[in-house]
Backbone as ProteinMPNN parsed JSONL, in Angstrom:
{"seq_chain_A": "FLVTANDEFEKLQQTMCGYCICRQPYEGFMIGCDSCEEWYHGPCVGISESQAEKCDKYVCVRCNTLKVYNDNVSTIAAVVRKWSSATGLVKARTADDQRYGRKTRQADRDYGKHKETLEKYKVEMKFLQQRIGSQAD", "coords_chain_A": {"N_chain_A": [[-11.856, -85.444, -45.926], [-9.889, -87.71, -47.263], [-6.766, -89.099, -47.786], [-5.066, -91.528, -49.522], [-2.202, -93.661, -49.463], [-1.755, -95.175, -51.726], [-3.064, -93.77, -53.806], [-1.577, -91.372, -53.886], [0.931, -92.425, -54.437], [0.49, -93.471, -56.977], [-0.007, -91.092, -58.419], [2.473, -89.895, -58.125], [4.083, -91.738, -59.461], [3.064, -91.475, -62.071], [3.777, -88.836, -62.573], [6.555, -89.004, -62.464], [7.126, -90.69, -64.523], [8.678, -90.251, -67.305], [8.659, -89.184, -70.673], [9.986, -88.822, -73.984], [12.481, -86.409, -75.157], [12.348, -84.32, -73.504], [11.584, -85.346, -71.131], [9.066, -85.232, -69.98], [5.683, -86.009, -68.876], [3.279, -88.129, -70.635], [1.508, -86.394, -73.055], [-0.667, -84.779, -75.23], [-0.021, -84.887, -78.811], [1.943, -87.634, -79.681], [4.762, -89.502, -80.85], [6.06, -92.678, -81.665], [9.26, -94.226, -81.564], [10.342, -96.494, -83.938], [12.494, -98.06, -83.606], [13.72, -98.028, -80.964], [11.487, -97.926, -79.443], [10.779, -95.819, -77.791], [8.826, -93.024, -76.705], [7.924, -89.867, -78.082], [7.167, -86.395, -77.814], [5.46, -84.791, -80.387], [5.932, -81.964, -81.057], [8.407, -81.616, -79.757], [10.234, -83.096, -81.235], [9.895, -82.013, -83.66], [7.847, -82.822, -85.419], [4.746, -82.909, -86.987], [1.295, -83.957, -86.61], [0.181, -84.438, -89.13], [2.467, -84.814, -90.703], [3.444, -87.106, -89.495], [1.506, -88.957, -90.18], [2.077, -89.389, -92.821], [4.44, -90.758, -92.726], [5.874, -93.994, -92.79], [7.545, -95.178, -91.042], [9.183, -94.203, -88.073], [12.226, -93.098, -86.843], [14.077, -92.22, -84.101], [16.274, -89.435, -83.184], [18.328, -90.265, -81.515], [18.54, -93.042, -82.087], [19.134, -92.886, -84.827], [21.609, -91.58, -84.713], [23.073, -93.488, -83.313], [23.04, -95.554, -85.212], [24.519, -94.404, -87.344], [26.942, -94.067, -86.011], [27.605, -96.77, -85.456], [27.836, -97.754, -88.088], [30.032, -96.251, -88.991], [31.978, -97.076, -87.179], [32.275, -99.729, -87.935], [33.368, -99.41, -90.496], [35.757, -98.074, -89.897], [36.975, -100.016, -88.299], [37.373, -102.01, -90.198], [39.272, -100.754, -91.846], [41.377, -100.443, -90.038], [41.932, -103.139, -89.476], [42.751, -103.912, -92.025], [45.102, -102.414, -92.378], [46.617, -103.256, -90.258], [47.048, -105.983, -90.279], [49.384, -108.366, -91.577], [49.038, -109.573, -94.126], [46.939, -108.047, -95.148], [48.155, -105.554, -95.226], [50.174, -105.984, -97.111], [48.636, -106.512, -99.412], [47.275, -104.05, -99.633], [49.421, -102.291, -100.009], [50.455, -103.298, -102.402], [48.295, -102.838, -104.14], [48.219, -100.035, -103.958], [50.759, -99.43, -104.998], [50.435, -100.362, -107.622], [48.402, -98.648, -108.518], [49.729, -96.187, -108.295], [51.789, -96.681, -110.111], [50.335, -96.858, -112.529], [49.379, -94.223, -112.725], [51.797, -92.845, -112.935], [52.865, -93.896, -115.326], [50.917, -92.946, -117.114], [51.279, -90.196, -116.832], [53.886, -89.992, -117.84], [53.418, -90.721, -120.517], [51.74, -88.61, -121.298], [53.531, -86.473, -120.968], [55.44, -87.129, -122.918], [53.884, -86.84, -125.26], [53.302, -84.096, -125.157], [55.873, -83.081, -125.333], [56.616, -83.887, -127.918], [54.761, -82.398, -129.388], [55.621, -79.817, -128.741], [58.177, -79.846, -129.912], [57.435, -80.006, -132.621], [56.198, -77.508, -132.9], [58.432, -75.859, -132.459], [60.029, -76.458, -134.687], [58.316, -75.57, -136.681], [58.198, -72.855, -136.007], [60.881, -72.083, -136.492], [60.963, -72.464, -139.221], [59.018, -70.591, -140.046], [60.257, -68.236, -139.135], [62.569, -68.214, -140.738], [61.384, -67.931, -143.202], [60.074, -65.475, -142.942], [62.338, -63.911, -142.528], [63.634, -64.234, -145.019], [61.831, -63.008, -146.725], [61.943, -60.404, -145.9], [64.38, -59.554, -146.842]], "CA_chain_A": [[-10.889, -85.543, -46.99], [-9.009, -88.814, -46.923], [-5.743, -89.338, -48.804], [-4.437, -92.84, -49.323], [-0.84, -93.747, -49.992], [-1.816, -95.735, -53.084], [-3.422, -92.694, -54.74], [-0.433, -90.476, -53.99], [2.006, -93.172, -55.099], [0.117, -93.548, -58.395], [0.227, -89.761, -58.985], [3.918, -89.703, -58.162], [4.593, -92.579, -60.548], [2.657, -90.854, -63.338], [4.573, -87.623, -62.737], [7.951, -89.354, -62.683], [7.252, -91.459, -65.763], [8.975, -89.257, -68.324], [8.801, -89.591, -72.06], [10.542, -87.808, -74.872], [13.758, -85.818, -74.779], [12.056, -83.342, -72.445], [11.302, -86.185, -69.961], [7.77, -84.855, -69.415], [4.705, -87.099, -69.017], [2.498, -88.259, -71.864], [0.573, -85.289, -73.209], [-0.835, -84.337, -76.608], [0.426, -85.779, -79.887], [3.231, -88.281, -79.454], [5.165, -90.438, -81.897], [6.951, -93.7, -81.125], [10.394, -94.651, -82.386], [10.189, -97.897, -84.331], [13.719, -98.774, -83.292], [13.897, -98.206, -79.518], [10.14, -97.909, -78.877], [10.615, -94.672, -76.899], [7.799, -92.118, -77.201], [8.352, -88.466, -78.136], [6.157, -85.387, -78.152], [5.648, -84.312, -81.753], [6.613, -80.664, -81.113], [9.795, -81.711, -79.275], [11.086, -83.651, -82.295], [9.636, -81.267, -84.887], [6.964, -83.565, -86.332], [3.322, -82.665, -86.766], [0.465, -85.151, -86.808], [0.02, -84.68, -90.574], [3.73, -85.389, -91.177], [3.549, -88.461, -88.95], [0.607, -89.827, -90.935], [2.727, -89.683, -94.099], [5.611, -91.616, -92.481], [5.631, -95.401, -92.469], [8.421, -95.56, -89.943], [9.886, -93.086, -87.448], [13.397, -93.465, -86.058], [14.46, -91.025, -83.357], [17.615, -88.907, -83.391], [19.273, -91.108, -80.777], [18.741, -94.283, -82.85], [19.842, -92.523, -86.066], [22.992, -91.304, -84.345], [23.679, -94.781, -82.984], [23.24, -96.286, -86.47], [25.643, -93.771, -88.04], [28.134, -94.402, -85.234], [27.929, -98.19, -85.696], [28.302, -97.886, -89.472], [31.381, -95.691, -89.074], [32.88, -97.934, -86.409], [32.552, -100.901, -88.778], [34.273, -98.981, -91.565], [37.068, -97.796, -89.294], [37.548, -101.294, -87.879], [37.859, -102.692, -91.407], [40.504, -100.079, -92.267], [42.418, -100.788, -89.067], [42.305, -104.544, -89.738], [43.466, -103.956, -93.299], [46.44, -101.853, -92.247], [47.375, -103.835, -89.145], [47.431, -107.376, -90.551], [50.492, -108.434, -92.545], [48.531, -109.845, -95.484], [46.167, -106.876, -95.571], [49.099, -104.494, -95.521], [50.83, -106.321, -98.385], [47.638, -106.299, -100.47], [47.023, -102.617, -99.775], [50.605, -101.671, -100.602], [50.528, -103.737, -103.795], [47.268, -102.094, -104.872], [48.663, -98.632, -104.029], [51.885, -99.376, -105.933], [49.896, -100.506, -108.977], [47.695, -97.406, -108.826], [50.761, -95.173, -108.49], [52.474, -97.011, -111.364], [49.461, -96.469, -113.646], [49.38, -92.76, -112.824], [53.123, -92.43, -113.399], [52.967, -94.228, -116.758], [50.048, -92.022, -117.848], [51.948, -88.892, -116.83], [55.012, -90.091, -118.776], [52.86, -90.676, -121.879], [51.293, -87.231, -121.539], [54.733, -85.664, -121.106], [56.002, -87.438, -124.232], [53.035, -86.218, -126.283], [53.495, -82.643, -125.095], [57.226, -82.803, -125.795], [56.563, -84.015, -129.388], [54.026, -81.241, -129.898], [56.51, -78.678, -128.575], [59.215, -79.953, -130.945], [56.805, -79.657, -133.9], [56.023, -76.059, -132.907], [59.759, -75.253, -132.592], [60.42, -76.604, -136.092], [57.443, -74.687, -137.444], [58.634, -71.489, -135.71], [62.128, -71.835, -137.225], [60.601, -72.36, -140.632], [58.355, -69.301, -140.253], [61.24, -67.176, -138.946], [63.399, -68.186, -141.938], [60.55, -67.442, -144.291], [59.897, -64.043, -142.723], [63.651, -63.301, -142.752], [63.933, -64.211, -146.456], [60.921, -62.047, -147.361], [62.379, -59.052, -145.503], [65.572, -59.214, -147.624]], "C_chain_A": [[-9.846, -86.575, -46.578], [-8.046, -89.069, -48.074], [-5.111, -90.683, -48.507], [-3.061, -92.833, -49.975], [-0.84, -94.276, -51.414], [-2.134, -94.657, -54.117], [-2.238, -91.762, -54.961], [0.731, -91.148, -54.72], [1.746, -93.245, -56.601], [0.335, -92.195, -59.084], [1.725, -89.501, -59.13], [4.544, -90.507, -59.292], [4.285, -91.961, -61.901], [3.491, -89.61, -63.619], [6.014, -87.95, -63.078], [8.166, -90.141, -63.969], [7.441, -90.464, -66.897], [9.133, -89.882, -69.694], [9.617, -88.533, -72.773], [11.907, -87.332, -74.397], [13.572, -84.802, -73.666], [11.756, -84.034, -71.115], [10.029, -85.761, -69.227], [6.787, -86.008, -69.602], [3.983, -87.045, -70.366], [1.487, -87.121, -71.934], [0.513, -84.892, -74.671], [-0.365, -85.371, -77.623], [1.812, -86.321, -79.584], [3.491, -89.271, -80.581], [6.179, -91.402, -81.292], [8.059, -94.05, -82.099], [10.236, -96.132, -82.681], [11.43, -98.718, -84.019], [13.832, -99.069, -81.79], [12.572, -98.215, -78.756], [9.941, -96.838, -77.804], [9.582, -93.736, -77.533], [8.268, -90.675, -77.069], [7.164, -87.566, -78.438], [6.468, -84.872, -79.554], [6.373, -82.98, -81.824], [8.081, -80.727, -80.668], [10.741, -82.227, -80.35], [10.795, -83.018, -83.646], [8.779, -82.004, -85.9], [5.522, -83.275, -85.968], [2.548, -83.953, -87.007], [0.324, -85.471, -88.297], [1.298, -85.274, -91.166], [3.865, -86.836, -90.717], [2.659, -89.431, -89.715], [1.218, -90.237, -92.269], [3.904, -90.642, -93.94], [5.173, -93.039, -92.175], [6.389, -95.805, -91.219], [9.099, -94.314, -89.403], [11.04, -93.652, -86.629], [13.909, -92.185, -85.409], [15.915, -90.634, -83.626], [18.651, -89.801, -82.708], [19.564, -92.401, -81.545], [19.461, -94.012, -84.167], [21.316, -92.287, -85.79], [23.731, -92.596, -84.039], [23.951, -95.593, -84.243], [24.434, -95.723, -87.236], [26.949, -94.119, -87.334], [28.557, -95.842, -85.509], [28.433, -98.422, -87.11], [29.742, -97.394, -89.602], [32.393, -96.53, -88.315], [33.244, -99.164, -87.231], [33.548, -100.558, -89.873], [35.68, -98.753, -91.016], [37.742, -99.089, -88.866], [38.095, -102.06, -89.079], [39.166, -102.073, -91.887], [41.653, -100.435, -91.329], [42.882, -102.226, -89.278], [43.143, -104.648, -91.003], [44.909, -103.506, -93.13], [47.248, -102.47, -91.109], [47.74, -105.294, -89.371], [48.491, -107.396, -91.65], [49.97, -108.649, -93.961], [47.723, -108.663, -96.007], [47.073, -105.73, -95.966], [49.798, -104.735, -96.856], [49.875, -106.071, -99.546], [47.412, -104.808, -100.715], [48.21, -101.921, -100.424], [50.744, -102.046, -102.068], [49.519, -102.953, -104.643], [47.675, -100.625, -105.018], [49.811, -98.474, -105.02], [51.392, -99.474, -107.379], [49.192, -99.23, -109.408], [48.696, -96.288, -109.111], [51.502, -95.409, -109.811], [51.647, -96.612, -112.579], [49.467, -94.96, -113.829], [50.709, -92.251, -113.371], [53.281, -92.705, -114.897], [52.109, -93.286, -117.596], [50.692, -90.644, -117.93], [53.135, -88.887, -117.786], [54.529, -90.02, -120.225], [52.419, -89.261, -122.236], [52.487, -86.3, -121.763], [55.368, -85.869, -122.478], [55.208, -86.783, -125.353], [53.254, -84.705, -126.322], [54.877, -82.254, -125.619], [57.279, -82.88, -127.328], [55.875, -82.8, -130.002], [54.891, -79.995, -129.821], [57.604, -78.681, -129.64], [58.66, -79.571, -132.311], [56.64, -78.144, -134.007], [57.36, -75.338, -133.06], [60.224, -75.299, -134.046], [59.604, -75.642, -136.945], [57.835, -73.215, -137.225], [59.916, -71.147, -136.477], [61.837, -71.63, -138.697], [59.967, -71.004, -140.918], [59.336, -68.127, -140.094], [62.157, -67.058, -140.176], [62.624, -67.592, -143.108], [60.354, -65.926, -144.189], [61.208, -63.305, -142.984], [63.983, -63.222, -144.236], [63.026, -63.219, -147.188], [61.331, -60.623, -147.046], [63.568, -58.62, -146.349], [65.207, -58.836, -148.979]], "O_chain_A": [[-9.037, -86.349, -45.677], [-8.474, -89.237, -49.216], [-4.676, -90.947, -47.386], [-2.805, -92.085, -50.918], [-0.01, -93.868, -52.226], [-1.533, -94.635, -55.191], [-1.931, -91.403, -56.098], [1.425, -90.517, -55.517], [2.668, -93.098, -57.403], [0.814, -92.155, -60.217], [2.178, -88.954, -60.135], [5.427, -90.018, -59.996], [5.145, -91.927, -62.782], [3.868, -89.355, -64.762], [6.635, -87.261, -63.888], [9.296, -90.239, -64.448], [6.469, -89.897, -67.395], [9.678, -90.976, -69.839], [9.9, -87.471, -72.218], [12.422, -87.787, -73.376], [14.524, -84.46, -72.965], [11.681, -83.371, -70.08], [9.924, -85.912, -68.01], [7.039, -86.899, -70.413], [4.067, -86.071, -71.113], [0.711, -86.905, -71.004], [1.555, -84.687, -75.292], [-0.316, -86.567, -77.337], [2.736, -85.569, -79.271], [2.562, -89.806, -81.186], [7.043, -91.004, -80.512], [7.832, -94.159, -83.304], [10.019, -96.932, -81.77], [11.416, -99.942, -84.155], [14.018, -100.219, -81.392], [12.547, -98.483, -77.555], [9.022, -96.945, -76.992], [9.476, -93.665, -78.757], [8.916, -90.3, -76.091], [6.274, -87.921, -79.211], [7.617, -84.556, -79.863], [7.34, -82.857, -82.575], [8.905, -79.959, -81.163], [11.912, -81.848, -80.384], [11.364, -83.42, -84.661], [8.959, -81.835, -87.106], [5.122, -83.376, -84.808], [3.086, -84.921, -87.545], [0.345, -86.639, -88.685], [1.228, -86.142, -92.036], [4.343, -87.69, -91.464], [3.013, -90.598, -89.883], [0.913, -91.31, -92.791], [4.322, -91.272, -94.91], [4.236, -93.268, -91.41], [5.946, -96.653, -90.444], [9.541, -93.461, -90.173], [10.857, -94.566, -85.825], [14.146, -91.186, -86.089], [16.681, -91.398, -84.214], [19.72, -90.058, -83.26], [20.721, -92.81, -81.642], [20.302, -94.807, -84.588], [22.175, -92.742, -86.545], [24.875, -92.779, -84.454], [24.985, -96.254, -84.338], [25.27, -96.484, -87.724], [27.948, -94.428, -87.984], [29.731, -96.108, -85.766], [29.362, -99.204, -87.314], [30.57, -98.039, -90.245], [33.534, -96.681, -88.752], [34.397, -99.595, -87.224], [34.468, -101.329, -90.146], [36.667, -99.19, -91.608], [38.949, -99.248, -89.047], [39.152, -102.686, -88.992], [40.077, -102.794, -92.294], [42.77, -100.696, -91.777], [44.081, -102.504, -89.262], [44.127, -105.386, -91.047], [45.829, -104.126, -93.663], [48.451, -102.227, -91.011], [48.654, -105.802, -88.721], [48.491, -106.546, -92.541], [50.413, -107.979, -94.894], [47.817, -108.319, -97.186], [46.796, -105.015, -96.929], [49.99, -103.804, -97.639], [50.265, -105.482, -100.555], [47.364, -104.359, -101.86], [48.035, -101.061, -101.288], [51.11, -101.207, -102.891], [49.849, -102.468, -105.725], [47.495, -100.036, -106.084], [49.847, -97.513, -105.789], [51.873, -98.754, -108.254], [49.364, -98.778, -110.539], [48.525, -95.529, -110.064], [51.804, -94.463, -110.539], [52.188, -96.088, -113.552], [49.551, -94.468, -114.955], [50.734, -91.325, -114.182], [53.768, -91.856, -115.643], [52.528, -92.868, -118.675], [50.655, -89.998, -118.977], [53.373, -87.892, -118.472], [55.139, -89.352, -121.06], [52.687, -88.774, -123.334], [52.454, -85.441, -122.644], [55.784, -84.909, -123.126], [55.788, -86.234, -126.29], [53.377, -84.113, -127.394], [55.031, -81.222, -126.272], [57.91, -82.039, -127.968], [56.337, -82.244, -130.998], [54.891, -79.192, -130.754], [57.923, -77.635, -130.207], [59.334, -78.886, -133.081], [56.901, -77.557, -135.057], [57.422, -74.305, -133.725], [60.744, -74.316, -134.574], [60.144, -74.977, -137.829], [57.803, -72.422, -138.166], [60.032, -70.06, -137.044], [62.392, -70.737, -139.337], [60.316, -70.341, -141.894], [59.255, -67.144, -140.831], [62.484, -65.952, -140.607], [63.174, -66.833, -143.905], [60.449, -65.196, -145.176], [61.217, -62.225, -143.575], [64.563, -62.229, -144.675], [63.444, -62.644, -148.193], [61.09, -59.721, -147.849], [63.754, -57.422, -146.559], [66.079, -58.516, -149.787]]}, "name": "protein", "num_of_chains": 1, "seq": "FLVTANDEFEKLQQTMCGYCICRQPYEGFMIGCDSCEEWYHGPCVGISESQAEKCDKYVCVRCNTLKVYNDNVSTIAAVVRKWSSATGLVKARTADDQRYGRKTRQADRDYGKHKETLEKYKVEMKFLQQRIGSQAD"}
């Protein structure tokens, strides 16, 4: 029984070569991420062979998370730039002032309409009270 270092080294390399989130060696059904090209065991990521056949593209959780993070960072950076630059701040304040002005004017119009309606009801109530009072006499 002769053992060579090359054979043992090759076994060790195969054992240490981990795939998937479980970092285990290649075994059974595996699916590759089309973004990072990492391989995952189907059961570890919750995908069966039949589900994988229906998918045109698979993106792993890590790549999806990274994409969401990058999208949000871009949005946050745009907001920070908008509020930290002088011209962006002036534009944002002007737009906010205009929006607030429109809402205020609409509320004033609504208040005026309600006040007119209330006055009409008051006049009508006085008229009805006088009418009821004259009929009681």
